[in-house]
Every structure is written in C-alpha cells, then in structure tokens.
ZASEFI-852526 format. One line per 3 residues: number of its first residue (from 1); their letters; for each residue y, z, x of N, C-alpha, C, O, CB. Coordinates in nm, 2 decimals, m for minus. Glycine has a CB too. Layout:
NUM> A> Y:Z:X:Y:Z:X:Y:Z:X:Y:Z:X:Y:Z:X ~ ...
This chain:
1> XXX> 0.46:m0.75:0.21:0.38:m0.63:0.23:0.25:m0.66:0.31:0.20:m0.77:0.30:0.34:m0.58:0.09 ~ 0.21:m0.57:0.39:0.10:m0.58:0.48:m0.03:m0.55:0.40:m0.07:m0.63:0.31:0.11:m0.50:0.60 ~ m0.09:m0.44:0.43:m0.21:m0.40:0.35:m0.17:m0.32:0.23:m0.18:m0.19:0.24:m0.32:m0.33:0.44
4> XXX> m0.13:m0.38:0.13:m0.09:m0.30:0.01:m0.18:m0.32:m0.11:m0.25:m0.42:m0.12:0.06:m0.34:m0.02 ~ m0.17:m0.23:m0.20:m0.26:m0.24:m0.32:m0.38:m0.14:m0.31:m0.40:m0.08:m0.21:m0.30:m0.38:m0.34 ~ m0.45:m0.14:m0.42:m0.57:m0.05:m0.43:m0.68:m0.09:m0.33:m0.78:m0.02:m0.32:m0.63:m0.06:m0.57
7> XXX> m0.66:m0.20:m0.26:m0.76:m0.25:m0.16:m0.76:m0.16:m0.04:m0.86:m0.13:0.02:m0.74:m0.39:m0.13 ~ m0.63:m0.12:0.00:m0.61:m0.04:0.12:m0.53:0.08:0.09:m0.42:0.09:0.14:m0.55:m0.12:0.23 ~ m0.58:0.17:0.00:m0.50:0.29:m0.04:m0.48:0.39:0.07:m0.39:0.47:0.07:m0.57:0.35:m0.16
10> XXX> m0.56:0.38:0.17:m0.56:0.48:0.28:m0.48:0.42:0.40:m0.44:0.49:0.49:m0.69:0.52:0.33 ~ m0.46:0.29:0.40:m0.39:0.22:0.52:m0.25:0.25:0.51:m0.19:0.32:0.60:m0.42:0.07:0.51 ~ m0.18:0.20:0.41:m0.03:0.23:0.40:0.00:0.28:0.26:0.09:0.22:0.19:0.04:0.10:0.43
13> XXX> m0.07:0.38:0.22:m0.05:0.43:0.08:0.09:0.47:0.06:0.14:0.46:m0.05:m0.15:0.55:0.06 ~ 0.16:0.53:0.16:0.29:0.58:0.14:0.40:0.47:0.17:0.51:0.47:0.12:0.32:0.70:0.22 ~ 0.36:0.37:0.25:0.46:0.27:0.30:0.46:0.15:0.20:0.57:0.11:0.16:0.42:0.23:0.44
16> XXX> 0.35:0.10:0.17:0.35:m0.03:0.09:0.31:0.00:m0.05:0.37:m0.04:m0.14:0.26:m0.13:0.16 ~ 0.19:0.06:m0.06:0.13:0.08:m0.20:0.23:0.13:m0.30:0.22:0.09:m0.42:0.02:0.17:m0.19 ~ 0.32:0.21:m0.26:0.41:0.27:m0.36:0.55:0.20:m0.36:0.63:0.22:m0.44:0.44:0.41:m0.33
19> XXX> 0.56:0.11:m0.26:0.69:0.03:m0.26:0.68:m0.10:m0.34:0.78:m0.17:m0.35:0.73:0.00:m0.11 ~ 0.56:m0.13:m0.38:0.55:m0.25:m0.46:0.62:m0.24:m0.60:0.67:m0.33:m0.65:0.40:m0.29:m0.48 ~ 0.62:m0.12:m0.65:0.68:m0.09:m0.78:0.83:m0.12:m0.77:0.89:m0.11:m0.88:0.66:0.05:m0.82
C-alpha cells in the first residue's frame, strides 16, 4: 500500500485506506 491509513485519509481514501481491511 502507498499512502494508506488514517495518516493520509484524503490521498487514497478509496483506493488504499479501505482495501487494507
């Protein structure tokens, strides 16, 4: 994952942040 997590919620919120689950 690139910029994923609550640190960059606006960077890739739909791409990475939710794909971690």
